[in-house]
C-alpha positions as CSV (number, residue, x, y, z in Angstrom):
1,X,-12.3,38.2,-35.0
2,X,-15.4,35.9,-34.1
3,X,-16.3,35.2,-30.8
4,X,-18.7,32.6,-29.3
5,X,-21.5,33.6,-26.8
6,X,-24.0,31.2,-25.1
7,X,-27.6,31.9,-25.3
8,X,-29.8,30.5,-22.7
9,X,-33.5,30.3,-23.0
10,X,-36.3,29.3,-20.6
11,X,-40.0,29.3,-20.7
12,X,-42.1,31.1,-18.0
13,X,-45.8,30.9,-18.5
14,X,-46.6,31.9,-22.0
15,X,-43.4,33.7,-22.6
16,X,-40.0,32.5,-23.4
17,X,-37.2,34.5,-21.6
18,X,-33.5,34.5,-23.0
19,X,-30.3,36.2,-22.0
20,X,-26.7,35.7,-23.1
21,X,-24.3,34.4,-20.4
22,X,-21.4,36.8,-19.0
23,X,-22.9,39.8,-21.0
24,X,-25.1,41.7,-18.6
25,X,-27.9,43.6,-20.0
26,X,-28.3,41.2,-23.0
27,X,-31.7,39.6,-22.5
28,X,-35.1,39.6,-23.9
29,X,-38.9,38.2,-23.8
30,X,-40.6,36.6,-26.7
31,X,-44.1,34.8,-27.1
32,X,-42.5,31.9,-29.2
33,X,-39.7,29.3,-28.7
34,X,-37.7,30.6,-31.7
35,X,-38.1,34.3,-30.9
36,X,-35.5,34.8,-28.2
37,X,-32.5,33.7,-30.4
38,X,-33.3,36.3,-33.0
39,X,-33.9,39.1,-30.4
40,X,-30.8,38.1,-28.5
41,X,-28.7,38.1,-31.7
42,X,-29.6,41.7,-32.4
43,X,-29.5,42.8,-28.8
44,X,-25.9,41.4,-28.5
45,X,-24.9,43.2,-31.8
46,X,-26.1,46.3,-30.5
47,X,-24.6,46.0,-27.1
48,X,-21.1,45.1,-28.6
49,X,-21.3,48.1,-30.8
50,X,-22.4,50.4,-28.0
51,X,-19.4,49.1,-26.0
52,X,-16.8,49.8,-29.0
53,X,-18.1,53.3,-29.4
54,X,-17.8,53.9,-25.7
55,X,-14.4,52.5,-25.6
56,X,-13.4,54.4,-28.5
57,X,-14.5,57.7,-26.8
58,X,-13.1,57.0,-23.5
59,X,-9.5,56.8,-25.4
60,X,-10.0,60.5,-26.2
61,X,-10.2,61.4,-22.7
62,X,-7.5,61.6,-20.0
63,X,-8.1,59.8,-16.9
64,X,-6.7,60.8,-13.5
65,X,-6.1,58.3,-11.1
66,X,-5.2,58.8,-7.3
67,X,-4.0,56.4,-4.9
């Protein structure tokens, strides 16, 4: 299942800053205009894999909810 994400980048001085909308923690800083997109792809891939692993591990735990 493919998903679409929106990358945003802006220049701050000599650096290009980028982030993925609606995905906290996926951001980067690169010295070139093209740099953030490659970094964001890799960072997003890693974040999604980490979230998948975390979800898989949490299914093995029993959760107690108290009202």
